[in-house]
C-alpha positions as CSV (number, residue, x, y, z in Angstrom):
1,X,24.5,-40.7,-37.3
2,X,21.9,-39.7,-34.7
3,X,19.4,-36.8,-34.9
4,X,20.8,-35.4,-31.7
5,X,24.3,-35.3,-33.3
6,X,23.0,-33.7,-36.4
7,X,21.2,-31.0,-34.4
8,X,24.3,-30.2,-32.4
9,X,26.6,-29.7,-35.3
10,X,25.6,-26.2,-36.3
11,X,25.9,-24.9,-32.7
12,X,29.3,-26.6,-32.2
13,X,30.5,-25.2,-35.5
14,X,29.4,-21.7,-34.5
15,X,31.1,-22.0,-31.1
16,X,34.3,-23.3,-32.7
17,X,34.4,-20.5,-35.2
18,X,33.9,-17.8,-32.6
19,X,37.6,-17.6,-31.5
20,X,38.8,-17.6,-35.1
21,X,36.4,-14.8,-36.2
22,X,37.2,-12.8,-33.1
23,X,41.0,-13.1,-33.7
24,X,40.6,-12.2,-37.3
25,X,38.4,-9.2,-36.7
26,X,40.7,-7.8,-33.9
27,X,44.0,-9.0,-35.3
28,X,45.5,-5.5,-35.7
29,X,44.6,-4.5,-32.1
30,X,45.9,-7.8,-30.7
31,X,49.2,-7.5,-32.6
32,X,49.5,-3.9,-31.4
33,X,48.9,-5.0,-27.8
34,X,51.5,-7.7,-28.2
35,X,54.1,-5.3,-29.6
36,X,53.3,-2.8,-26.9
37,X,53.7,-5.4,-24.1
38,X,56.9,-6.9,-25.5
39,X,58.4,-3.4,-25.9
40,X,57.2,-2.4,-22.4
41,X,58.7,-5.5,-20.7
42,X,62.0,-4.9,-22.5
43,X,62.1,-1.2,-21.4
44,X,60.8,-1.5,-17.9
45,X,64.1,-2.7,-16.3
46,X,65.8,0.4,-17.5
47,X,63.3,2.5,-15.5
48,X,63.3,0.3,-12.4
49,X,64.9,3.0,-10.3
50,X,63.2,6.0,-11.8
51,X,61.6,8.1,-9.1
52,X,60.4,11.7,-8.8
53,X,59.1,13.8,-5.9
54,X,55.4,13.2,-6.8
55,X,56.1,9.5,-7.2
56,X,57.6,9.4,-3.7
57,X,54.3,10.9,-2.4
58,X,52.0,8.5,-4.3
59,X,54.0,5.5,-3.1
60,X,54.1,6.7,0.5
61,X,50.3,7.3,0.4
62,X,49.8,3.8,-1.1
63,X,51.8,2.3,1.7
64,X,49.6,4.1,4.2
65,X,46.5,2.7,2.6
66,X,48.0,-0.8,2.4
67,X,48.9,-0.7,6.2
68,X,45.5,0.6,7.2
69,X,46.6,4.2,8.1
70,X,43.5,5.6,6.3
71,X,43.3,8.9,8.2
72,X,46.9,9.7,7.2
73,X,46.5,8.5,3.7
74,X,43.6,10.8,2.8
75,X,45.2,13.7,1.0
76,X,43.8,16.8,-0.5
77,X,46.7,17.5,-2.8
78,X,47.3,14.1,-4.5
79,X,44.4,12.3,-6.2
80,X,43.8,8.9,-4.6
81,X,43.4,6.7,-7.7
82,X,47.0,5.8,-8.5
83,X,47.7,5.1,-4.8
84,X,44.5,2.9,-4.5
85,X,45.6,0.9,-7.6
86,X,49.0,0.4,-6.2
87,X,47.8,-1.1,-2.9
88,X,47.1,-4.7,-4.2
89,X,50.6,-4.7,-5.8
90,X,52.1,-3.7,-2.5
91,X,50.2,-6.4,-0.7
92,X,51.8,-9.1,-2.8
93,X,55.2,-7.6,-1.9
94,X,56.2,-6.1,-5.3
95,X,58.9,-3.4,-5.0
96,X,57.0,-0.1,-5.1
97,X,58.8,1.5,-8.1
98,X,58.5,-1.7,-10.1
99,X,54.8,-1.9,-9.1
100,X,54.2,1.7,-10.2
101,X,55.9,1.1,-13.6
102,X,54.1,-2.2,-14.1
103,X,50.8,-0.6,-13.3
104,X,51.5,2.3,-15.6
105,X,52.5,0.0,-18.4
106,X,49.3,-2.0,-18.0
107,X,47.2,1.1,-17.9
108,X,49.0,2.3,-21.0
109,X,47.7,-0.8,-22.8
110,X,44.2,0.3,-22.0
111,X,45.0,3.8,-23.2
112,X,46.3,2.5,-26.5
113,X,43.2,0.4,-27.1
114,X,41.1,3.5,-26.2
115,X,43.0,5.6,-28.6
116,X,42.5,3.0,-31.4
117,X,38.8,2.8,-30.8
118,X,38.5,6.6,-30.7
119,X,40.3,6.7,-34.1
120,X,37.8,4.3,-35.5
121,X,35.0,6.8,-35.0
122,X,36.8,9.1,-37.6
123,X,36.4,6.5,-40.3
124,X,40.0,6.7,-41.3
125,X,41.5,4.6,-44.0
126,X,43.0,1.3,-42.6
127,X,46.6,2.3,-43.6
128,X,46.3,5.7,-41.9
129,X,44.8,4.1,-38.7
130,X,47.6,1.6,-38.5
131,X,50.2,4.4,-38.9
132,X,48.7,6.3,-36.0
133,X,48.3,3.2,-33.8
134,X,51.9,2.3,-34.3
135,X,53.0,5.8,-33.6
136,X,51.1,5.8,-30.3
137,X,52.9,2.7,-29.0
138,X,56.3,4.4,-28.2
139,X,54.4,7.6,-27.3
140,X,52.3,5.9,-24.6
141,X,55.3,3.8,-23.4
142,X,57.1,7.1,-22.9
143,X,54.1,8.3,-20.9
144,X,54.1,5.1,-18.8
145,X,57.8,4.8,-18.0
146,X,59.4,8.2,-17.9
147,X,57.8,9.5,-14.7
148,X,55.4,8.3,-12.0
149,X,52.4,10.4,-12.5
150,X,48.6,10.1,-12.7
151,X,48.4,11.9,-16.0
152,X,48.5,8.6,-18.0
153,X,45.6,7.2,-15.9
154,X,43.8,10.5,-16.5
155,X,44.3,10.2,-20.2
156,X,42.6,6.8,-20.1
157,X,39.4,8.1,-18.5
158,X,39.4,11.1,-20.9
159,X,39.5,8.8,-23.9
160,X,36.5,6.9,-22.6
161,X,34.7,10.2,-22.1
162,X,35.7,11.6,-25.5
163,X,34.5,8.6,-27.3
164,X,31.0,9.3,-25.9
165,X,30.9,13.1,-26.0
166,X,32.5,13.4,-29.4
167,X,30.0,11.1,-31.1
168,X,27.3,12.6,-33.4
169,X,24.9,10.0,-32.0
170,X,25.4,11.3,-28.4
171,X,21.9,12.9,-28.2
172,X,20.1,9.7,-29.2
173,X,22.3,7.1,-27.4
174,X,20.8,5.9,-24.2
175,X,22.8,6.4,-21.0
176,X,25.4,8.7,-22.7
177,X,25.1,11.3,-20.0
178,X,25.4,8.7,-17.3
179,X,28.7,7.3,-18.6
180,X,30.1,10.8,-19.1
181,X,29.4,11.4,-15.4
182,X,31.1,8.1,-14.5
183,X,34.3,8.8,-16.5
184,X,34.4,12.4,-15.3
185,X,34.2,11.4,-11.6
186,X,36.9,8.7,-12.1
187,X,39.1,11.4,-13.8
188,X,38.5,13.7,-10.8
189,X,39.6,10.9,-8.4
190,X,42.7,10.6,-10.4
191,X,43.7,14.2,-10.6
192,X,41.8,17.3,-9.2
193,X,42.3,19.3,-12.4
194,X,39.8,17.0,-14.0
195,X,37.0,18.3,-11.7
196,X,37.0,21.7,-13.3
197,X,37.9,20.5,-16.8
198,X,35.0,18.1,-16.8
199,X,32.5,20.7,-15.6
200,X,33.6,23.2,-18.2
201,X,34.0,20.8,-21.1
202,X,30.8,18.8,-20.4
203,X,28.7,22.0,-20.3
204,X,30.4,23.4,-23.4
205,X,29.8,20.1,-25.2
206,X,26.2,20.1,-24.2
207,X,25.8,23.5,-25.8
208,X,27.5,22.3,-29.0
209,X,25.3,19.2,-29.2
210,X,22.2,21.2,-28.3
211,X,22.8,23.8,-31.1
212,X,23.5,21.1,-33.7
213,X,20.7,18.7,-32.7
214,X,17.4,18.4,-34.5
215,X,14.5,20.0,-32.6
216,X,13.0,16.6,-31.6
217,X,16.2,15.5,-29.8
218,X,17.2,18.7,-28.1
219,X,15.5,17.5,-24.9
220,X,17.6,14.4,-25.0
221,X,20.8,16.6,-24.9
222,X,19.5,18.4,-21.8
223,X,18.5,15.1,-20.2
224,X,22.0,13.7,-20.8
225,X,23.5,16.8,-19.3
226,X,21.4,16.6,-16.1
227,X,22.0,12.9,-15.7
228,X,25.8,13.3,-16.3
229,X,26.0,16.1,-13.7
230,X,24.0,14.2,-11.1
231,X,26.2,11.0,-11.6
232,X,29.4,13.1,-11.5
233,X,28.3,14.8,-8.3
234,X,27.0,11.5,-6.7
235,X,30.4,9.8,-7.3
236,X,32.5,12.8,-6.4
237,X,30.8,14.0,-3.3
238,X,32.0,11.1,-1.0
239,X,35.6,12.0,-1.6
240,X,34.9,15.7,-1.3
241,X,33.1,15.0,2.0
242,X,36.1,13.0,3.3
243,X,38.5,15.8,2.4
244,X,36.3,18.4,4.0
245,X,36.2,16.4,7.2
246,X,40.0,16.1,7.3
247,X,40.7,19.8,6.5
248,X,37.8,21.2,8.5
249,X,36.4,23.2,5.5
250,X,34.7,22.5,2.2
251,X,37.5,21.0,0.2
252,X,37.3,19.7,-3.4
253,X,41.1,19.7,-3.6
254,X,44.0,21.7,-2.1
255,X,46.1,21.4,-5.3
256,X,44.8,24.5,-7.1
257,X,45.2,26.8,-4.1
258,X,48.8,25.7,-3.4
259,X,49.9,25.8,-7.0
260,X,48.3,29.2,-7.6
261,X,50.0,30.6,-4.5
262,X,53.3,29.1,-5.7
263,X,53.3,31.4,-8.8
264,X,52.4,34.5,-6.9
265,X,54.4,37.7,-6.9
266,X,55.7,37.1,-3.3
267,X,56.4,33.5,-3.8
268,X,60.0,32.2,-3.3
269,X,59.2,28.8,-4.8
270,X,58.4,25.5,-3.1
271,X,58.7,25.9,0.7
272,X,60.5,22.6,1.0
273,X,63.3,24.1,-1.0
274,X,63.9,27.3,0.9
275,X,62.2,27.3,4.3
276,X,64.8,25.1,6.0
277,X,64.1,21.8,7.8
278,X,60.5,20.7,7.8
279,X,59.1,17.5,9.4
280,X,57.3,15.0,7.2
281,X,53.6,15.5,6.7
282,X,52.6,12.8,9.3
283,X,54.1,10.0,11.3
284,X,54.1,7.6,8.4
285,X,55.2,10.0,5.6
286,X,58.7,10.2,4.3
287,X,58.7,14.0,3.5
288,X,56.7,17.2,3.9
289,X,56.0,16.9,0.2
290,X,53.5,14.2,0.9
291,X,51.0,17.0,1.7
292,X,52.1,20.3,0.3
293,X,48.9,22.0,1.3
294,X,50.2,21.9,4.9
295,X,53.2,24.1,3.9
296,X,53.1,27.8,4.4
297,X,52.4,29.7,1.1
298,X,51.2,33.2,0.5
299,X,47.8,33.3,-1.2
300,X,47.2,36.2,-3.6
301,X,44.7,37.5,-6.1
302,X,45.4,39.3,-9.4
303,X,42.7,41.8,-8.4
304,X,44.3,42.9,-5.1
305,X,46.3,45.6,-6.9
306,X,47.2,46.9,-10.4
307,X,50.7,45.5,-10.0
308,X,49.3,42.0,-9.2
309,X,47.0,42.2,-12.3
310,X,50.0,43.1,-14.5
311,X,52.0,40.3,-12.9
312,X,49.2,37.8,-13.8
313,X,49.2,39.0,-17.4
314,X,52.9,38.6,-17.6
315,X,52.8,35.1,-16.1
316,X,50.1,34.1,-18.6
317,X,52.3,35.3,-21.4
318,X,55.3,33.4,-20.1
319,X,53.4,30.2,-19.5
320,X,51.8,30.5,-22.9
321,X,55.2,30.6,-24.5
322,X,56.3,27.7,-22.4
323,X,53.3,25.7,-23.6
324,X,54.2,26.6,-27.2
325,X,57.7,25.3,-26.6
326,X,56.3,22.0,-25.1
327,X,54.1,21.4,-28.1
328,X,57.0,22.2,-30.4
329,X,59.1,19.6,-28.7
330,X,56.5,16.9,-29.5
331,X,55.8,17.9,-33.1
332,X,57.6,20.6,-35.0
333,X,54.5,20.7,-37.3
334,X,52.0,21.4,-34.6
335,X,51.4,25.0,-35.5
336,X,50.4,24.4,-39.2
337,X,48.5,21.3,-38.1
338,X,46.5,23.3,-35.6
339,X,45.9,26.0,-38.2
340,X,44.5,23.6,-40.7
341,X,42.2,22.0,-38.0
342,X,41.0,25.4,-36.9
343,X,40.2,26.4,-40.5
344,X,38.4,23.2,-41.3
345,X,36.7,23.0,-37.9
346,X,35.7,26.5,-36.9
347,X,36.2,28.8,-39.8
348,X,35.0,26.7,-42.8
349,X,31.5,28.2,-42.9
350,X,33.0,31.7,-43.3
351,X,35.8,30.8,-45.8
352,X,34.5,30.0,-49.3
353,X,37.6,28.5,-50.7
354,X,37.1,25.6,-53.1
355,X,39.9,23.7,-51.3
356,X,38.3,24.1,-47.9
357,X,34.8,23.3,-49.1
358,X,36.0,20.2,-50.8
359,X,36.9,18.7,-47.5
360,X,34.0,16.9,-45.9
361,X,32.8,18.6,-42.7
362,X,33.7,16.8,-39.5
363,X,31.5,17.9,-36.5
364,X,33.9,16.2,-34.1
365,X,36.5,18.9,-34.8
366,X,34.5,21.3,-32.7
367,X,34.8,19.0,-29.8
368,X,38.5,18.3,-30.6
369,X,39.2,22.0,-30.6
370,X,37.2,22.6,-27.4
371,X,39.3,20.1,-25.5
372,X,42.5,21.6,-26.9
373,X,41.5,25.2,-26.0
374,X,40.2,24.4,-22.5
375,X,43.1,22.2,-21.6
376,X,45.7,24.7,-22.9
377,X,44.0,27.7,-21.2
378,X,43.5,25.9,-17.9
379,X,47.2,25.0,-17.7
380,X,48.3,28.6,-18.4
381,X,47.3,29.4,-14.8
382,X,50.0,27.3,-13.2
383,X,53.5,26.1,-13.7
384,X,53.3,23.7,-16.5
385,X,55.1,20.5,-17.4
386,X,54.8,18.4,-20.6
387,X,52.9,15.6,-18.9
388,X,50.0,18.0,-18.1
389,X,49.4,18.3,-21.8
390,X,49.6,14.6,-22.8
391,X,45.9,14.5,-23.7
392,X,46.5,17.1,-26.4
393,X,49.4,15.1,-27.8
394,X,47.0,12.2,-28.7
395,X,44.4,14.6,-29.9
396,X,46.9,16.2,-32.3
397,X,48.0,12.7,-33.5
398,X,44.4,11.8,-34.3
399,X,43.9,15.2,-35.9
400,X,47.0,14.6,-38.1
401,X,45.5,11.4,-39.4
402,X,42.1,13.0,-40.2
403,X,43.8,15.9,-42.0
404,X,46.0,13.6,-44.1
405,X,42.9,11.6,-45.2
406,X,40.5,14.5,-45.7
407,X,42.7,16.8,-48.0
408,X,41.8,16.2,-51.7
409,X,44.9,14.4,-52.8
410,X,44.8,12.9,-56.3
411,X,46.5,9.7,-55.2
412,X,45.9,7.6,-52.1
413,X,49.6,7.1,-51.5
414,X,49.9,10.9,-50.9
415,X,47.5,10.6,-48.0
416,X,49.5,7.8,-46.5
417,X,52.8,9.7,-47.0
418,X,51.5,12.8,-45.3
419,X,50.1,10.8,-42.4
420,X,53.5,9.1,-42.1
421,X,55.4,12.4,-42.1
422,X,53.0,14.0,-39.6
423,X,53.1,11.0,-37.3
424,X,56.9,10.7,-37.5
425,X,57.2,14.2,-35.9
426,X,55.5,12.9,-32.8
427,X,58.1,10.2,-32.3
428,X,61.2,12.4,-31.8
429,X,60.8,13.1,-28.0
430,X,59.5,9.7,-26.9
431,X,62.2,7.8,-28.9
432,X,64.9,10.1,-27.6
433,X,63.8,9.3,-24.0
434,X,63.4,5.6,-24.5
435,X,66.6,5.1,-26.5
436,X,68.6,7.2,-24.0
437,X,67.4,5.0,-21.2
438,X,68.6,1.9,-23.0
439,X,71.9,3.4,-23.9
440,X,72.4,4.7,-20.3
441,X,72.7,8.4,-21.4
442,X,69.4,9.6,-19.9
443,X,70.5,12.2,-17.3
444,X,67.5,12.0,-15.1
445,X,67.8,8.2,-14.9
446,X,71.5,8.6,-14.2
447,X,70.7,10.6,-11.1
448,X,68.1,8.0,-10.0
449,X,70.5,5.1,-10.6
450,X,73.3,7.0,-8.8
451,X,71.2,7.6,-5.7
452,X,70.1,4.0,-5.7
453,X,73.6,2.7,-5.9
454,X,74.7,5.2,-3.2
455,X,71.9,4.0,-1.0
456,X,73.0,0.4,-1.4
457,X,76.5,1.3,-0.2
458,X,75.2,3.3,2.7
459,X,72.7,0.6,3.8
460,X,75.1,-2.3,3.4
461,X,78.2,-0.7,4.9
462,X,76.8,1.9,7.3
463,X,73.2,0.9,8.0
464,X,72.0,4.4,7.5
465,X,68.3,5.2,8.0
466,X,66.1,7.2,10.4
467,X,66.0,11.0,9.9
468,X,68.0,12.7,7.1
469,X,68.7,16.3,6.2
470,X,71.0,17.9,3.6
471,X,72.8,21.2,2.8
472,X,71.6,21.4,-0.8
473,X,70.3,19.1,-3.6
474,X,66.7,18.6,-2.3
475,X,65.8,16.3,-5.1
476,X,68.9,14.1,-5.0
477,X,68.6,13.7,-1.2
478,X,64.9,13.0,-1.4
479,X,65.7,10.1,-3.8
480,X,68.5,8.9,-1.6
481,X,66.1,9.0,1.4
482,X,63.5,7.1,-0.5
483,X,65.8,4.3,-1.4
484,X,67.0,4.2,2.2
485,X,63.4,4.1,3.5
486,X,64.4,7.1,5.6
487,X,62.5,10.3,6.5
488,X,63.8,13.4,4.7
489,X,63.6,16.7,6.5
490,X,64.8,18.8,3.6
491,X,67.6,21.3,3.1
492,X,68.9,24.0,5.5
493,X,68.5,27.7,4.7
494,X,71.2,29.5,2.8
495,X,73.5,31.6,5.0
496,X,72.8,29.8,8.2
497,X,75.7,29.7,10.7
498,X,77.3,26.4,11.8
499,X,76.1,26.9,15.4
500,X,72.5,27.6,14.3
501,X,72.6,24.7,11.9
502,X,73.7,22.3,14.7
503,X,70.8,23.6,16.9
504,X,68.3,23.0,14.1
505,X,69.6,19.5,13.4
506,X,69.3,18.7,17.1
507,X,65.9,20.2,17.4
508,X,64.6,17.9,14.7
509,X,66.6,15.0,16.0
510,X,68.3,14.5,12.7
511,X,70.4,11.3,12.5
512,X,72.4,12.0,9.4
513,X,73.3,15.3,7.7
514,X,74.3,14.9,4.0
515,X,76.7,17.6,2.8
516,X,77.1,17.6,-1.0
517,X,79.7,20.3,-1.0
518,X,81.9,19.1,1.9
519,X,85.6,19.8,2.0
520,X,87.7,16.7,2.5
521,X,90.2,18.7,4.5
522,X,87.9,21.0,6.5
523,X,84.9,19.0,7.8
524,X,81.8,21.1,8.6
525,X,81.3,19.3,11.9
526,X,84.7,18.0,13.0
527,X,83.2,16.7,16.3
528,X,81.0,14.2,14.5
529,X,81.8,11.0,12.7
530,X,81.9,11.6,9.0
531,X,81.2,9.0,6.3
532,X,83.1,9.6,3.0
533,X,82.6,7.8,-0.3
534,X,85.8,7.8,-2.4
535,X,83.8,7.9,-5.7
536,X,82.1,11.1,-4.6
537,X,84.9,13.2,-3.2
538,X,82.8,16.2,-2.1
539,X,80.2,14.2,-0.3
540,X,80.3,14.0,3.5
541,X,77.6,12.3,5.6
542,X,77.8,13.3,9.3
543,X,76.6,10.8,11.8
544,X,75.0,13.2,14.4
545,X,74.6,10.5,17.0
546,X,78.3,9.7,17.2
547,X,81.0,12.2,18.1
548,X,84.6,11.4,17.1
549,X,87.7,13.0,15.8
550,X,88.2,10.4,13.1
551,X,86.5,10.0,9.7
552,X,85.2,6.8,8.1
């Protein structure tokens, strides 16, 4: 045997052992990813026609980017990130809804890995970590598949940010502030709410780290803060500049202004649902909902009158109760869980109970509670949906694991049992949604699938397209128009006369008028050709370009 062969053996042995050691060390994560992907690919076909108004807008904007219509695609209401990421999938001719679901499922894998790594910082027992990681799989799949939204993407950026900012080593870790700024800017490009959340939370976290830091590293905390703010501003300013040029004023986002006007005392709701027929936002858009900031809404201030101030307080109370209900739907034990975390995180220094003092202090709880508080308070200002609070769901799940491990149980199996019980309460809502999709009992998906099937009949048999309006059911007709690749002009005002309705339809050059409450015996427009679908007896679709006395 030669010397050269002998000298090469150790290196070859090290290289050959690398894959094995990597697989062994990361086996739980790899198995979790495999389980997630198998479950995701099994469930994805059941959501292949799931669409929502926001999803229509994100897909429409992605199509504009993909076709080079950049000036139309730039939008102050919808964050650009999800549309940007959809563009390559549209270029390879993937069906847009399938592309959006596939993208969300893939992003969910990254979110799951981020959650697992974030849990590792809490030094949880292996069994408790595995329970939380397994619980997160159906939870994140529910996030990925149930609705087209940027909130799952946002959660991914947040987890990367939390892993840095929650760490006790944050003051002494090089480039911590820089990466916080990067993740914060990417979160802003995903959803505008993150702009204000990042600024508030990053400054609050800086204060928490500064107070807790040793004197010799306090300057590091301030340096990280300055670096993070500069990087955040540097990466955010180009998009803010583009928006400002389009809207001819300084514009960080138009989302907050519209949404706050929407909940005002003089608001009648979304203009698309009550103002009558409205043309799409631009020549390439499907609906006016593609840019809600162009719709007329009445701005207001709680300080304009005493009545407005009282209205604001009442709205905060109602929204607070709605948020409590949302949290309750995701875990019936969230209130006691929050109570324990508050006591152990914020109040332990003032409560001298032997039980509380026996629990090791966890500085990360201060950061955990700061995220929960800021995110909950920020969402009290607007109409709230459960997806807005997904970040807090994962925080609660992680907090449940920490609590189960930290309480002074006499037996280890008791910790595992408590973690299992707490984690199981987080599975009710996601499993209900996912299983109902498989069984075909999900009502939202039934509407989506029904509109898809109706669109296939109308496209195949009647070649319907162009401009569409309807008498009612704005959401249903929007989905129908999406599947027909038609432009949707919305619903007509209530109480409008038939003659005025006909003039409005002609003024907007509507091709098809969908009447969901049509009388089989008394057509709304007897002078126009009417398409009837036997399976939907009250549906009439009037072909406004063809006059006839007969019905189809």
